[in-house]
One Martini backbone bead per residue (centre of mass of N, CA, C, O) as a GRO file, in nm:
protein
  288
    1UNK     BB    1   1.796  -1.799   1.577
    2UNK     BB    2   1.697  -1.769   1.272
    3UNK     BB    3   1.797  -1.771   0.950
    4UNK     BB    4   1.599  -1.566   0.834
    5UNK     BB    5   1.673  -1.334   1.032
    6UNK     BB    6   1.981  -1.317   0.960
    7UNK     BB    7   1.976  -1.217   0.657
    8UNK     BB    8   1.924  -0.898   0.729
    9UNK     BB    9   2.203  -0.897   0.852
   10UNK     BB   10   2.466  -0.705   0.873
   11UNK     BB   11   2.786  -0.639   0.897
   12UNK     BB   12   3.011  -0.614   1.155
   13UNK     BB   13   3.281  -0.365   1.218
   14UNK     BB   14   3.640  -0.306   1.225
   15UNK     BB   15   3.916  -0.051   1.213
   16UNK     BB   16   4.282  -0.001   1.153
   17UNK     BB   17   4.566   0.212   1.130
   18UNK     BB   18   4.887   0.086   1.141
   19UNK     BB   19   5.048   0.361   1.048
   20UNK     BB   20   4.935   0.470   1.321
   21UNK     BB   21   5.040   0.658   1.614
   22UNK     BB   22   4.860   0.805   1.858
   23UNK     BB   23   5.103   0.909   2.044
   24UNK     BB   24   5.200   1.119   1.801
   25UNK     BB   25   4.952   1.294   1.852
   26UNK     BB   26   4.804   1.604   1.913
   27UNK     BB   27   4.507   1.526   1.789
   28UNK     BB   28   4.211   1.363   1.924
   29UNK     BB   29   3.919   1.251   1.754
   30UNK     BB   30   3.551   1.211   1.758
   31UNK     BB   31   3.279   1.025   1.597
   32UNK     BB   32   2.926   0.971   1.681
   33UNK     BB   33   2.678   0.762   1.514
   34UNK     BB   34   2.338   0.743   1.620
   35UNK     BB   35   2.115   0.551   1.484
   36UNK     BB   36   1.822   0.373   1.429
   37UNK     BB   37   2.007   0.114   1.316
   38UNK     BB   38   2.303   0.245   1.327
   39UNK     BB   39   2.652   0.253   1.448
   40UNK     BB   40   2.926   0.497   1.458
   41UNK     BB   41   3.291   0.516   1.489
   42UNK     BB   42   3.539   0.779   1.487
   43UNK     BB   43   3.902   0.812   1.462
   44UNK     BB   44   4.127   1.091   1.484
   45UNK     BB   45   4.464   1.189   1.373
   46UNK     BB   46   4.524   1.482   1.271
   47UNK     BB   47   4.283   1.424   1.045
   48UNK     BB   48   4.323   1.113   1.045
   49UNK     BB   49   4.235   0.798   0.978
   50UNK     BB   50   4.238   0.540   1.234
   51UNK     BB   51   3.938   0.453   1.343
   52UNK     BB   52   3.658   0.205   1.324
   53UNK     BB   53   3.295   0.142   1.372
   54UNK     BB   54   3.020  -0.099   1.308
   55UNK     BB   55   2.678  -0.119   1.436
   56UNK     BB   56   2.404  -0.204   1.586
   57UNK     BB   57   2.148  -0.062   1.728
   58UNK     BB   58   2.019  -0.056   2.023
   59UNK     BB   59   1.790   0.017   2.287
   60UNK     BB   60   2.019   0.240   2.349
   61UNK     BB   61   2.216   0.512   2.295
   62UNK     BB   62   2.441   0.503   2.515
   63UNK     BB   63   2.517   0.204   2.476
   64UNK     BB   64   2.586   0.219   2.171
   65UNK     BB   65   2.813   0.433   2.194
   66UNK     BB   66   3.002   0.269   2.381
   67UNK     BB   67   3.037   0.018   2.206
   68UNK     BB   68   3.148   0.150   1.942
   69UNK     BB   69   3.396   0.298   2.069
   70UNK     BB   70   3.525   0.043   2.195
   71UNK     BB   71   3.566  -0.104   1.922
   72UNK     BB   72   3.745   0.110   1.790
   73UNK     BB   73   3.967   0.083   2.041
   74UNK     BB   74   4.043  -0.194   1.999
   75UNK     BB   75   4.381  -0.273   2.044
   76UNK     BB   76   4.514   0.040   2.089
   77UNK     BB   77   4.508   0.178   2.400
   78UNK     BB   78   4.272   0.341   2.398
   79UNK     BB   79   4.082   0.601   2.554
   80UNK     BB   80   3.866   0.847   2.637
   81UNK     BB   81   4.093   1.021   2.773
   82UNK     BB   82   4.260   1.053   2.487
   83UNK     BB   83   4.022   1.216   2.387
   84UNK     BB   84   3.970   1.555   2.326
   85UNK     BB   85   3.715   1.530   2.112
   86UNK     BB   86   3.350   1.488   2.093
   87UNK     BB   87   3.101   1.406   1.843
   88UNK     BB   88   2.757   1.396   1.817
   89UNK     BB   89   2.527   1.201   1.611
   90UNK     BB   90   2.218   1.160   1.512
   91UNK     BB   91   1.940   1.035   1.662
   92UNK     BB   92   2.132   1.000   1.951
   93UNK     BB   93   2.315   1.263   2.017
   94UNK     BB   94   2.188   1.358   2.310
   95UNK     BB   95   2.278   1.044   2.435
   96UNK     BB   96   2.596   1.098   2.462
   97UNK     BB   97   2.787   1.097   2.745
   98UNK     BB   98   3.094   1.170   2.605
   99UNK     BB   99   3.009   1.416   2.462
  100UNK     BB  100   3.086   1.761   2.386
  101UNK     BB  101   2.898   1.749   2.122
  102UNK     BB  102   2.615   1.836   1.904
  103UNK     BB  103   2.532   1.728   1.564
  104UNK     BB  104   2.386   1.704   1.287
  105UNK     BB  105   2.358   1.477   1.024
  106UNK     BB  106   2.361   1.676   0.796
  107UNK     BB  107   2.635   1.815   0.855
  108UNK     BB  108   2.810   1.551   0.884
  109UNK     BB  109   2.762   1.430   0.599
  110UNK     BB  110   2.868   1.665   0.441
  111UNK     BB  111   3.153   1.664   0.562
  112UNK     BB  112   3.215   1.361   0.501
  113UNK     BB  113   3.183   1.377   0.192
  114UNK     BB  114   3.424   1.567   0.145
  115UNK     BB  115   3.633   1.362   0.250
  116UNK     BB  116   3.563   1.110   0.072
  117UNK     BB  117   3.522   1.274  -0.228
  118UNK     BB  118   3.574   1.572  -0.208
  119UNK     BB  119   3.542   1.921  -0.314
  120UNK     BB  120   3.337   1.864  -0.569
  121UNK     BB  121   3.099   1.828  -0.405
  122UNK     BB  122   2.726   1.923  -0.421
  123UNK     BB  123   2.566   1.644  -0.403
  124UNK     BB  124   2.386   1.475  -0.135
  125UNK     BB  125   2.314   1.131  -0.042
  126UNK     BB  126   2.135   0.997   0.239
  127UNK     BB  127   2.103   0.647   0.297
  128UNK     BB  128   1.931   0.530   0.547
  129UNK     BB  129   1.746   0.344   0.772
  130UNK     BB  130   1.478   0.578   0.810
  131UNK     BB  131   1.604   0.783   0.593
  132UNK     BB  132   1.615   1.064   0.350
  133UNK     BB  133   1.884   1.277   0.223
  134UNK     BB  134   1.920   1.598   0.067
  135UNK     BB  135   2.217   1.786  -0.049
  136UNK     BB  136   2.367   2.106  -0.054
  137UNK     BB  137   2.712   2.197  -0.118
  138UNK     BB  138   3.021   2.309  -0.060
  139UNK     BB  139   3.372   2.298  -0.068
  140UNK     BB  140   3.355   2.259   0.272
  141UNK     BB  141   3.077   2.099   0.345
  142UNK     BB  142   2.849   2.305   0.347
  143UNK     BB  143   2.523   2.369   0.398
  144UNK     BB  144   2.273   2.513   0.189
  145UNK     BB  145   2.068   2.265   0.140
  146UNK     BB  146   1.764   2.068   0.233
  147UNK     BB  147   1.604   1.736   0.224
  148UNK     BB  148   1.338   1.529   0.375
  149UNK     BB  149   1.252   1.168   0.416
  150UNK     BB  150   1.053   1.006   0.710
  151UNK     BB  151   0.755   0.855   0.677
  152UNK     BB  152   0.904   0.593   0.561
  153UNK     BB  153   1.084   0.290   0.495
  154UNK     BB  154   1.068   0.358   0.222
  155UNK     BB  155   1.383   0.413   0.087
  156UNK     BB  156   1.546   0.229   0.295
  157UNK     BB  157   1.721   0.010   0.486
  158UNK     BB  158   1.472  -0.119   0.626
  159UNK     BB  159   1.327  -0.200   0.373
  160UNK     BB  160   1.542  -0.405   0.280
  161UNK     BB  161   1.523  -0.590   0.526
  162UNK     BB  162   1.234  -0.678   0.478
  163UNK     BB  163   1.291  -0.814   0.201
  164UNK     BB  164   1.508  -1.013   0.288
  165UNK     BB  165   1.322  -1.165   0.483
  166UNK     BB  166   1.091  -1.239   0.290
  167UNK     BB  167   1.300  -1.374   0.057
  168UNK     BB  168   1.554  -1.510   0.178
  169UNK     BB  169   1.801  -1.296   0.162
  170UNK     BB  170   2.083  -1.142   0.150
  171UNK     BB  171   2.152  -0.813   0.205
  172UNK     BB  172   2.440  -0.827   0.040
  173UNK     BB  173   2.286  -0.964  -0.234
  174UNK     BB  174   2.039  -0.802  -0.332
  175UNK     BB  175   2.153  -0.617  -0.554
  176UNK     BB  176   2.268  -0.832  -0.744
  177UNK     BB  177   2.004  -0.993  -0.787
  178UNK     BB  178   1.843  -0.751  -0.920
  179UNK     BB  179   2.032  -0.772  -1.193
  180UNK     BB  180   1.907  -1.074  -1.267
  181UNK     BB  181   1.760  -0.952  -1.542
  182UNK     BB  182   1.636  -0.911  -1.862
  183UNK     BB  183   1.409  -0.708  -1.753
  184UNK     BB  184   1.242  -0.440  -1.641
  185UNK     BB  185   1.023  -0.402  -1.406
  186UNK     BB  186   0.773  -0.290  -1.246
  187UNK     BB  187   0.726  -0.115  -0.988
  188UNK     BB  188   0.653  -0.108  -0.682
  189UNK     BB  189   0.545   0.016  -0.415
  190UNK     BB  190   0.670   0.347  -0.272
  191UNK     BB  191   0.486   0.456  -0.020
  192UNK     BB  192   0.501   0.161   0.128
  193UNK     BB  193   0.634  -0.118   0.279
  194UNK     BB  194   0.370  -0.275   0.325
  195UNK     BB  195   0.261  -0.263   0.037
  196UNK     BB  196   0.513  -0.381  -0.100
  197UNK     BB  197   0.503  -0.654   0.048
  198UNK     BB  198   0.224  -0.743  -0.051
  199UNK     BB  199   0.290  -0.725  -0.352
  200UNK     BB  200   0.522  -0.929  -0.352
  201UNK     BB  201   0.360  -1.176  -0.267
  202UNK     BB  202   0.176  -1.174  -0.517
  203UNK     BB  203   0.404  -1.207  -0.730
  204UNK     BB  204   0.510  -1.475  -0.635
  205UNK     BB  205   0.238  -1.631  -0.672
  206UNK     BB  206   0.239  -1.553  -0.995
  207UNK     BB  207   0.572  -1.627  -1.069
  208UNK     BB  208   0.781  -1.461  -0.967
  209UNK     BB  209   1.092  -1.391  -0.912
  210UNK     BB  210   1.309  -1.280  -0.687
  211UNK     BB  211   1.472  -1.095  -0.882
  212UNK     BB  212   1.224  -0.938  -0.989
  213UNK     BB  213   1.123  -0.825  -0.721
  214UNK     BB  214   1.384  -0.674  -0.650
  215UNK     BB  215   1.388  -0.494  -0.899
  216UNK     BB  216   1.117  -0.354  -0.833
  217UNK     BB  217   1.209  -0.230  -0.562
  218UNK     BB  218   1.469  -0.078  -0.647
  219UNK     BB  219   1.318   0.098  -0.851
  220UNK     BB  220   1.133   0.236  -0.648
  221UNK     BB  221   1.354   0.363  -0.480
  222UNK     BB  222   1.483   0.534  -0.703
  223UNK     BB  223   1.230   0.706  -0.771
  224UNK     BB  224   1.195   0.830  -0.493
  225UNK     BB  225   1.476   0.970  -0.481
  226UNK     BB  226   1.457   1.145  -0.734
  227UNK     BB  227   1.232   1.334  -0.628
  228UNK     BB  228   1.412   1.455  -0.408
  229UNK     BB  229   1.642   1.568  -0.592
  230UNK     BB  230   1.461   1.746  -0.773
  231UNK     BB  231   1.368   1.940  -0.541
  232UNK     BB  232   1.668   2.050  -0.480
  233UNK     BB  233   1.870   2.013  -0.711
  234UNK     BB  234   2.094   1.916  -0.936
  235UNK     BB  235   2.456   1.904  -0.875
  236UNK     BB  236   2.761   1.893  -0.966
  237UNK     BB  237   2.870   1.662  -0.775
  238UNK     BB  238   2.773   1.319  -0.697
  239UNK     BB  239   2.684   1.168  -0.369
  240UNK     BB  240   2.693   0.878  -0.146
  241UNK     BB  241   2.562   0.788   0.166
  242UNK     BB  242   2.564   0.512   0.338
  243UNK     BB  243   2.462   0.180   0.309
  244UNK     BB  244   2.312   0.194   0.018
  245UNK     BB  245   2.570   0.263  -0.150
  246UNK     BB  246   2.632  -0.065  -0.166
  247UNK     BB  247   2.377  -0.088  -0.364
  248UNK     BB  248   2.363  -0.164  -0.693
  249UNK     BB  249   2.054  -0.178  -0.749
  250UNK     BB  250   2.001   0.121  -0.667
  251UNK     BB  251   2.234   0.293  -0.788
  252UNK     BB  252   2.203   0.218  -1.094
  253UNK     BB  253   1.907   0.320  -1.116
  254UNK     BB  254   1.958   0.606  -1.026
  255UNK     BB  255   2.156   0.685  -1.247
  256UNK     BB  256   1.958   0.635  -1.481
  257UNK     BB  257   1.738   0.841  -1.395
  258UNK     BB  258   1.946   1.091  -1.383
  259UNK     BB  259   2.208   1.078  -1.576
  260UNK     BB  260   2.416   1.012  -1.332
  261UNK     BB  261   2.726   0.970  -1.182
  262UNK     BB  262   2.852   0.849  -0.910
  263UNK     BB  263   3.079   0.873  -0.693
  264UNK     BB  264   3.382   0.725  -0.596
  265UNK     BB  265   3.515   0.508  -0.323
  266UNK     BB  266   3.729   0.362  -0.063
  267UNK     BB  267   3.542   0.433   0.139
  268UNK     BB  268   3.316   0.411   0.393
  269UNK     BB  269   2.990   0.528   0.366
  270UNK     BB  270   2.881   0.464   0.666
  271UNK     BB  271   3.100   0.684   0.811
  272UNK     BB  272   3.038   0.983   0.735
  273UNK     BB  273   2.909   1.105   0.993
  274UNK     BB  274   3.153   1.040   1.184
  275UNK     BB  275   3.359   1.198   1.030
  276UNK     BB  276   3.225   1.470   1.056
  277UNK     BB  277   3.239   1.475   1.365
  278UNK     BB  278   3.554   1.463   1.385
  279UNK     BB  279   3.599   1.727   1.225
  280UNK     BB  280   3.439   1.914   1.412
  281UNK     BB  281   3.609   1.854   1.661
  282UNK     BB  282   3.863   1.999   1.555
  283UNK     BB  283   3.738   2.279   1.532
  284UNK     BB  284   3.638   2.300   1.833
  285UNK     BB  285   3.919   2.258   1.959
  286UNK     BB  286   4.044   2.517   1.844
  287UNK     BB  287   3.846   2.714   1.982
  288UNK     BB  288   3.900   2.601   2.276
   0.00000   0.00000   0.00000
């Protein structure tokens, strides 16, 4: 595999809370979010975050689900038999063989956002791999209304991967590099990632720096997302879930366009959907 192709790949990882002994827990639940680009698994013990994993989605949803939950359970002694209830969500939610129930990513990201950011959140933006969703939620993390844009990879994580590959920069450094400009350039095309890519090549040939091209693309992403949020109606407080929430180049420009600061968190925003799934699993377990 060439170095250029590797640059767009983000890090895969797992984590475990060493302060929790799952054997002391009354209820163990899991949420597995199989998205079009990435998959996450979260394990909760009595409603507390115990372990999680995030990796790239493979060629099939069942295999990706099994791999990511196995990685989350790695070195814990846990097995699927120890998990009382599992909720599947995301693009491949209906194809998770060990899930007890499937719930939409809209509902799970809303519930996960409430856990990650707290009960004051009212507007949630999920910037995923292949689509972008805006939600209005209540204090319990329940969706009141939502709007979704999934017609093109522009304005999504996949669009950023395309640009990272094109410009030969690390996907994890892309946001920071886009901030290294003296003044903001005009945004590139935001209607289609193919058009944006073609326009970027032309700008590079005309003498634009990589940083300037990245700034133009991040700005285009921000403006596209703003139109989505304006259509649903912004209400404070505002939070972002998904992998692009980690991209300062997009988030800072989005905040500037909106005139609103997004809430901050120490949790990993990429596992919001899986957290929501694990929380729903607790509720469903109680009803069962």
